[in-house]
C-alpha positions in Angstrom: 0.0 0.0 0.0 1.2 3.5 -0.8 0.1 6.5 1.3 -0.8 9.4 1.8 -2.3 10.6 -1.5 -1.6 13.5 -1.9 0.2 16.6 -0.6 0.1 15.5 3.0 3.3 17.5 3.4 2.8 18.6 7.0 1.3 16.7 10.0 0.3 19.7 12.1 -3.0 20.9 10.8 -3.4 17.9 8.6 -7.0 17.6 9.7 -9.7 19.9 11.2 -10.5 17.4 13.9 -7.0 17.3 15.4 -5.9 20.9 15.1 -8.9 23.2 14.4 -8.2 23.5 10.6 -7.0 21.3 7.8 -4.3 22.4 5.4 -5.6 23.2 1.9 -2.6 22.8 -0.4 -2.7 24.8 -3.5 -0.5 23.4 -6.2 -0.5 23.7 -10.0 -1.3 20.7 -12.2 2.2 20.9 -13.7 3.8 20.8 -10.3 1.7 17.9 -9.2 2.7 15.8 -12.3 6.3 16.7 -12.5 7.1 16.7 -8.7 4.6 15.3 -6.3 3.0 12.6 -8.4 6.3 11.0 -9.3 6.7 8.5 -6.4 3.0 7.5 -6.7 3.5 6.9 -10.4 6.5 4.7 -9.6 4.4 2.7 -7.1 1.6 2.3 -9.7 4.1 1.1 -12.3 5.4 -1.4 -9.8 1.9 -2.9 -9.3 0.9 -1.5 -5.9 -2.5 -2.9 -4.8 -3.8 0.0 -2.6 -3.4 3.7 -2.1 -4.5 5.5 1.0 -6.0 9.0 0.6 -5.1 11.7 3.2 -6.8 14.2 5.6 -5.7 17.5 4.0 -7.4 19.4 1.2 -5.9 19.8 -2.3 -6.9 22.9 -4.3 -10.0 23.4 -2.2 -11.3 19.8 -2.2 -10.8 17.2 0.6 -8.2 14.6 -0.4 -10.5 11.6 0.0 -13.3 13.3 -2.0 -11.2 14.9 -4.7 -12.4 13.7 -8.0 -9.6 15.3 -9.9 -6.7 13.8 -7.9 -8.3 10.4 -7.3 -10.4 9.5 -10.3 -8.9 11.6 -13.1 -5.2 11.7 -12.1 -4.5 8.6 -10.1 -6.8 6.1 -11.7 -7.2 7.4 -15.3 -4.0 9.4 -15.7 -1.5 7.1 -13.9 -3.3 3.8 -14.8 -3.9 2.7 -11.2 -6.2 -0.3 -11.2 -6.1 -1.1 -7.5 -8.3 0.4 -4.8 -8.2 3.6 -2.8 -9.0 3.5 0.9 -9.5 6.4 3.3 -7.2 6.9 6.2 -8.9 6.6 9.6 -11.3 9.5 10.2 -10.2 11.0 6.9 -13.7 11.0 5.3 -15.8 14.1 6.0 -19.0 12.8 4.3 -20.3 10.3 1.7 -19.0 12.2 -1.3 -15.7 10.2 -1.3 -17.5 7.1 -2.7 -18.6 8.8 -5.9 -15.4 10.8 -6.3 -12.9 7.9 -6.2 -12.5 6.4 -2.7 -13.3 2.7 -2.8 -13.1 1.6 0.8 -13.9 3.3 4.1 -11.5 2.7 6.9 -12.7 2.5 10.5 -13.1 5.7 12.6 -15.4 7.3 10.2 -19.2 7.5 10.5 -20.2 4.7 8.2 -20.4 7.2 5.3 -20.3 4.3 2.8 -23.6 2.8 4.1 -26.6 1.6 2.2 -28.0 5.0 1.4 -24.6 6.2 -0.1 -24.2 3.0 -2.1 -27.7 3.1 -3.5 -27.1 6.7 -4.7 -23.9 5.9 -6.6 -23.7 6.2 -10.4 -24.4 3.0 -12.3 -21.3 0.7 -12.4 -19.5 2.6 -9.6 -20.2 0.0 -6.9 -19.0 -2.8 -9.2 -15.9 -0.8 -9.9 -15.2 -0.4 -6.1 -15.7 -4.1 -5.4 -13.6 -5.3 -8.3 -10.8 -3.0 -7.4 -10.7 -4.4 -3.8 -11.0 -8.0 -5.0 -8.3 -7.5 -7.6 -5.9 -6.2 -4.9 -6.7 -9.1 -2.6 -6.1 -11.6 -5.4 -2.8 -9.9 -6.3 -1.6 -10.4 -2.7 -2.6 -14.1 -2.8 -5.0 -13.7 0.1 -7.4 -16.4 -1.3 -4.9 -19.1 -0.4 -4.9 -18.2 3.3 -6.5 -20.8 5.5 -8.8 -19.7 8.3 -8.7 -16.1 7.0 -11.1 -14.6 9.5 -9.2 -16.2 12.5 -5.7 -15.4 11.3 -6.2 -11.8 10.3 -7.0 -8.8 12.5 -8.2 -5.2 12.1 -5.3 -2.8 12.8 -6.3 -0.5 15.7 -9.0 -2.8 16.9 -7.8 -6.3 17.7 -4.2 -6.6 16.5 -2.4 -6.1 19.8 -1.5 -9.8 20.2 -0.2 -10.2 16.7 1.6 -6.8 16.7 3.1 -6.7 20.2 3.0 -10.1 21.8 4.0 -12.4 18.9 7.7 -12.9 18.4 8.5 -13.5 14.7 12.2 -12.8 15.1 14.8 -15.2 13.8 18.6 -15.0 13.6 18.3 -14.4 9.9 15.9 -11.5 10.4 18.1 -9.9 13.0 21.2 -10.2 10.8 19.3 -8.7 7.9 18.0 -5.8 10.0 21.6 -5.1 11.1 22.9 -5.3 7.5 20.2 -2.9 6.2 20.7 -0.4 9.0 24.5 -0.3 8.5 24.1 -0.1 4.7 21.9 3.0 5.1 24.2 4.9 7.5 25.6 8.1 6.0 29.1 9.4 6.6 28.9 13.2 6.1 32.3 14.3 7.4 35.6 12.6 8.2 38.6 14.9 8.7 42.1 13.7 9.5 43.7 13.5 12.9 47.3 13.2 13.9 48.3 9.9 15.5 50.8 10.9 18.2 52.2 7.4 18.5 53.2 7.1 14.8 53.3 10.9 14.0 51.2 10.3 11.0 47.7 11.5 10.0 44.7 9.5 9.0 40.9 10.0 9.0 39.2 10.0 12.4 37.0 7.1 11.3 37.0 4.2 11.4 37.9 3.7 15.0 41.1 1.7 15.5 41.9 -1.2 17.9 43.6 0.1 21.0 41.9 3.4 21.1 40.1 4.8 24.1 36.7 6.2 23.2 34.8 8.7 25.4 31.1 7.9 24.8 29.1 11.0 25.7 25.4 11.8 26.1 22.1 10.1 27.0 21.3 9.4 23.3 24.2 6.9 23.2 22.4 4.6 25.5 18.7 5.4 25.1 16.9 2.4 26.6 13.4 2.6 25.2 10.6 0.3 26.1 8.3 1.9 23.6 5.4 -0.5 24.1 5.5 -0.1 27.8 5.6 3.7 27.5 2.7 3.7 25.1 0.6 1.7 27.6 1.6 3.9 30.5 0.8 7.2 28.6 -2.0 5.8 26.4 -0.2 7.7 23.6 0.0 6.0 20.2 2.3 8.8 18.9 5.3 7.9 21.1 8.5 7.4 19.1 12.2 7.0 19.9 15.6 7.6 18.3 15.2 4.2 16.7 11.6 4.2 15.6 9.1 6.7 14.2 6.0 7.4 16.4 2.4 6.9 15.2 0.6 4.1 13.4 3.4 3.3 11.0 5.9 2.2 13.7 7.3 -1.3 14.2 8.1 -1.9 17.9 11.0 -4.0 18.9 11.1 -5.7 22.3 14.9 -5.3 22.7 16.5 -2.4 20.8 20.3 -2.3 20.9 21.7 1.1 21.9 24.9 2.6 20.4 26.8 2.0 23.7 25.6 -1.6 23.8 26.7 -2.1 20.2 30.2 -0.6 20.8 30.6 -2.9 23.9 30.8 -5.8 21.5 33.7 -4.4 19.5 37.0 -6.0 20.3 40.0 -3.7 20.9 38.1 -0.6 22.0 38.2 0.8 25.5 35.0 2.7 26.2 34.8 5.4 28.8 31.1 6.3 29.2 29.5 9.4 30.4 25.9 8.7 29.5 24.4 11.8 31.0 24.5 15.6 30.3 26.8 16.3 33.2 29.7 18.4 31.9 32.0 17.6 34.8 31.5 13.8 34.3 32.1 14.3 30.6 35.4 16.2 31.3 36.7 13.2 33.2 35.8 10.8 30.4 37.4 13.1 27.7 40.6 13.4 29.7 41.2 9.7 29.5 40.2 9.3 25.9 41.9 9.4 22.5 38.6 10.1 20.6 35.2 11.5 21.7 31.9 10.1 20.4 28.8 12.3 21.1 25.4 10.9 20.3 22.4 13.1 19.6 18.9 12.4 18.3 15.4 13.6 17.6 12.0 12.0 17.3 9.2 12.4 14.8 5.6 11.2 14.8 2.3 11.1 13.0 -0.3 13.8 13.6 2.2 16.6 14.5 5.4 18.0 13.2 8.7 18.6 14.9 8.9 22.1 16.4 12.6 22.5 15.5 15.2 21.1 13.1 17.7 21.0 16.0 18.6 17.7 17.6 17.5 17.2 21.2 21.1 17.5 22.5 21.9 20.8 20.7 22.6 22.7 23.9 24.7 19.8 25.3 26.8 19.6 22.2 27.5 23.3 22.1 28.2 23.4 25.8 30.8 20.6 25.4 32.4 22.3 22.4 32.7 25.5 24.4 34.8 23.9 27.1 38.5 24.7 27.1 39.5 21.2 27.9 37.7 19.8 24.8 40.7 19.3 22.5 40.3 15.6 21.4 39.0 14.6 18.0 35.2 14.6 18.0 32.8 12.3 16.3 29.0 13.0 16.3 26.5 10.3 15.7 23.1 11.8 14.8 20.1 9.5 15.2 17.7 11.6 13.2 14.2 11.1 11.8 14.8 13.4 8.9 16.6 16.7 8.2 18.4 18.6 11.0 20.6 21.6 11.2 24.2 20.7 12.3 25.2 24.2 13.3 28.3 22.8 15.1 29.5 20.9 12.0 32.7 23.1 11.6 33.7 22.4 15.2 33.8 18.6 14.9 35.9 16.1 13.0 33.5 13.5 11.8 29.7 13.1 11.5 27.6 10.0 10.9 23.8 10.1 10.6 21.4 7.1 10.9 17.7 7.7 10.0 15.3 5.7 12.2 17.4 2.5 11.8 15.3 0.3 14.1 16.1 -2.6 16.5 19.7 -3.1 15.4 20.7 0.6 15.4 23.4 0.1 18.0 25.1 -2.9 16.4 24.9 -1.3 12.9 26.4 1.9 14.3 29.2 -0.1 15.9 29.8 -1.8 12.5 30.1 1.6 10.8 32.2 3.3 13.4 34.7 0.4 13.8 35.0 -0.1 10.0 33.5 -3.6 9.9 31.1 -2.1 7.4 32.2 0.7 5.1 29.5 3.4 5.0 27.7 3.7 1.6 24.4 5.5 2.4 23.5 8.8 0.8 21.4 11.7 2.1 17.8 11.4 0.9 17.3 15.1 1.7 19.4 18.3 2.2 20.7 19.3 5.6 20.3 23.1 5.6 22.8 25.5 7.0 20.0 27.5 8.6 16.6 26.4 9.6 15.1 29.4 7.9 16.4 28.2 4.5 14.0 25.3 4.5 10.4 25.6 3.3 8.4 26.7 6.3 5.1 25.1 7.4 1.9 26.9 6.5 0.2 28.6 9.3 -3.1 29.4 7.5 -5.0 28.6 4.4 -4.7 28.5 1.5 -1.3 26.9 1.7 0.2 28.0 -1.6 3.3 26.1 -2.7 5.1 29.2 -3.9 8.2 27.2 -4.8 6.4 25.4 -7.5 8.4 22.6 -9.1 11.5 23.6 -7.0 10.3 21.8 -3.9 12.3 19.4 -1.7 16.0 19.5 -2.1 15.6 21.7 -5.2 14.7 24.8 -3.1 18.3 25.1 -2.1 19.5 25.2 -5.7 17.3 28.0 -6.9 15.4 29.6 -4.1 14.7 33.2 -5.1 17.2 32.7 -8.0 20.1 32.1 -5.5 22.0 28.9 -4.9 22.2 28.6 -1.1 25.0 27.3 1.0 23.9 24.1 2.8 25.4 22.0 5.5 25.3 18.8 3.4 23.6 18.5 0.1 21.1 15.9 -1.2 22.8 12.7 -2.3 25.9 13.2 -0.2 27.6 10.3 1.5 31.3 9.6 2.1 33.2 6.3 2.3 36.4 5.0 3.9 37.7 4.3 0.4 37.9 6.3 -2.8 36.2 5.7 -6.2 37.2 6.7 -9.7 34.6 7.1 -12.5 35.3 6.4 -16.2 33.2 6.3 -19.4 32.9 2.9 -21.1 30.3 3.7 -23.7 29.0 7.2 -24.3 25.3 8.0 -24.9 23.7 5.8 -27.5 20.1 5.6 -28.7 18.0 2.6 -29.5 14.2 2.5 -29.9 13.8 5.8 -28.1 15.9 4.8 -25.1 19.2 6.5 -24.4 21.9 4.6 -22.6 25.2 5.5 -20.9 27.7 2.9 -19.5 30.5 3.9 -17.2 32.7 2.3 -14.6 33.2 2.9 -10.9 36.6 1.7 -9.6 37.7 1.4 -6.0 41.1 3.1 -6.0 41.4 3.2 -2.2 42.7 0.7 0.3 39.6 -1.0 1.7 36.5 -2.7 0.2 33.5 -0.5 -0.3 30.3 0.2 -2.2 29.4 3.4 -4.1 26.0 4.9 -5.1 26.3 6.5 -8.5 23.7 9.1 -9.4 22.4 10.4 -12.7 21.2 14.0 -13.0 20.0 15.8 -16.0 19.4 19.5 -16.9 16.5 20.3 -19.2 16.9 22.6 -22.2 16.7 26.3 -21.3 13.6 26.8 -23.4 11.8 24.1 -21.4 13.0 25.5 -18.0 11.3 28.8 -18.7 8.7 28.3 -21.4 6.7 31.3 -22.7 4.1 32.3 -20.0 1.4 34.9 -19.7 0.9 34.7 -16.0 4.3 35.2 -14.5 3.0 34.4 -11.0 2.0 30.9 -12.0 3.9 27.9 -10.9 4.2 26.9 -14.5 6.2 30.1 -15.2 8.7 29.5 -12.4 10.7 26.9 -14.3 12.0 23.5 -13.5 14.9 22.8 -11.1 18.3 23.3 -12.7 18.9 19.6 -12.5 16.7 16.6 -11.6 17.6 13.1 -10.4 16.9 10.4 -13.0 18.6 7.4 -11.6 20.9 5.9 -9.0 22.6 2.5 -8.6 24.7 1.0 -5.8 27.7 -1.1 -6.8 28.4 -4.5 -5.4 31.1 -4.6 -2.7 34.3 -3.6 -4.6 37.7 -4.8 -3.3 40.6 -2.4 -3.8 41.5 -2.2 -7.5 38.2 -3.7 -8.6 35.6 -1.9 -10.8 31.9 -2.2 -11.5 30.1 -1.4 -14.7 26.9 0.6 -14.5 24.4 1.5 -17.2 21.9 4.3 -16.9 19.0 4.5 -19.3 16.7 7.5 -20.1 13.3 7.0 -21.7 11.2 9.5 -23.5 9.2 10.0 -20.3 12.4 10.9 -18.5 12.9 13.7 -21.0 9.4 15.0 -20.9 7.5 17.8 -19.3 3.8 18.0 -18.4 1.7 20.0 -20.9 -1.2 21.4 -19.0 -3.0 22.3 -22.2 -3.3 18.8 -23.5 -3.0 17.2 -20.1 -0.3 14.8 -21.3 3.5 14.4 -21.3 5.5 16.1 -24.1 9.1 15.3 -24.8 11.3 18.4 -24.5 13.4 19.5 -27.4 16.9 20.9 -27.2 20.1 20.2 -25.4 20.1 18.1 -22.2 23.0 18.4 -19.8 23.9 15.1 -18.1 25.9 14.4 -15.0 27.1 11.3 -13.3 27.6 12.3 -9.7 28.3 11.2 -6.1 25.8 13.8 -4.9 23.7 16.6 -6.3 26.7 18.9 -6.0 29.6 16.5 -6.6 29.6 15.8 -10.3 32.1 13.3 -11.7 31.2 12.9 -15.4 29.7 15.7 -17.5 28.2 15.8 -21.0 24.9 15.9 -22.8 23.0 15.3 -25.9 20.4 16.9 -28.3 16.9 15.4 -28.2 16.6 15.1 -31.9 15.9 12.2 -34.3 19.7 11.9 -34.7 21.5 11.6 -31.3 24.0 14.5 -31.2 26.1 14.0 -28.1 28.5 16.1 -26.1 31.0 13.5 -25.0 30.9 12.6 -21.4 34.1 13.5 -19.7 35.5 14.2 -16.2 33.8 17.3 -15.0 36.2 20.3 -15.2 38.5 18.5 -17.5 
């Protein structure tokens, strides 16, 4: 299932029932199709069976009763043949049934009762039923024995299956640890001087024989989430390991960072798992390297009030101490973007985004070098909180940035490229990779292909995530417009991501061959007049990159019947 459709971009004020008013997002058709519909289209193309509509309004119409977005765009335009269900309490009346919602979730007022069904247009009820049954058949539900007894209704009678049934196995645990480590992102790794050998090397990975001061409560958060929820009767409770709200998966025994590091041979840990500066001073005095842990939580139904981590004051207080002269590593356990205002005062930074039960073991694998980090930022970390798009405080909530939402806002906000803390797609490694062209852009049956190599030219094994960005022709970025205040006239982002691939584990000296392909759809813009995709004409710039701002191979081609290419080459060469 894919949710929430669509423009549920902020949780605070997502619905009138929770917060007094529901956000009414005003977005142009072009922006919807070129920016916000993209992940939903990908899910439809992959065969998703169900889509959940959301609480908010879209262009004046409630999301679960919005005929344009549900029936015309999602079903007809994207080709979605599954069913649309409402979120709990998302329906505001019976109109959703006629306008595209196929199933009513609990919490509503039985809006899809007999009176509503009898008033539906001819064939609509059959369409609703067939969509639900088709989704069930695709999920192989029909082969389940004792279906009524084995299933449950989430929020009603699932507590035993969700919280009291242990489905864990050693293979599951190992996989959770591998996934969490593979997603960890190394954002900074400066060099330090080894006083024993009088040589310099990166702070990370940690080395056998080192003494590590482990500072802060976030390094050893012991969270019994289920017990806390029962005590507070609060279904929104989250932790540094798990998001709060109905989407969370609760683990009975989450491994903290300190617990994970305790299992690493050769390290001596000196813990100060509090916010006591005097205690921290004693730990730092004995240590070779300092590890500070910090985190933040996020939940359904309300937004974070700040982009700071919870330990912001503690970190700055530590850094202000005259005795703090040792190399400093910060591990950020974050639920999304945060502002690392102290980044220039530390030596290394690793972030892990809601990494679950095995967070501590995975962190230990990354910090100790058992696993070479290969994760990339799925968002930008801004230099200043004010640079991010701010939540709407009233209606209508006009998306003034148009198609330059998300990470693009930093690459063109008010016509200015902003300094950021760390850009979209960034992620360092303990090794070094070299990019080289194998086969330049070729065209066959309307598909353009580029093949290149990624070679490990460093000293340890590692993986790399290569990324493909393209820049549309200038005439398509700013097409002729009559209403210059319209989203359609504000232009496309300077570059857009069109693909990414992770290499297999590469030993030093080994290379991997990667091919990126671009279809006509990848080179198209949405034409609001014809309500269809139209391939752009002109010169496309193409970049193979390690991040949105670290380009390795540069080139381009003309989108004509004959493929005229600008040869891919090392950028700047």
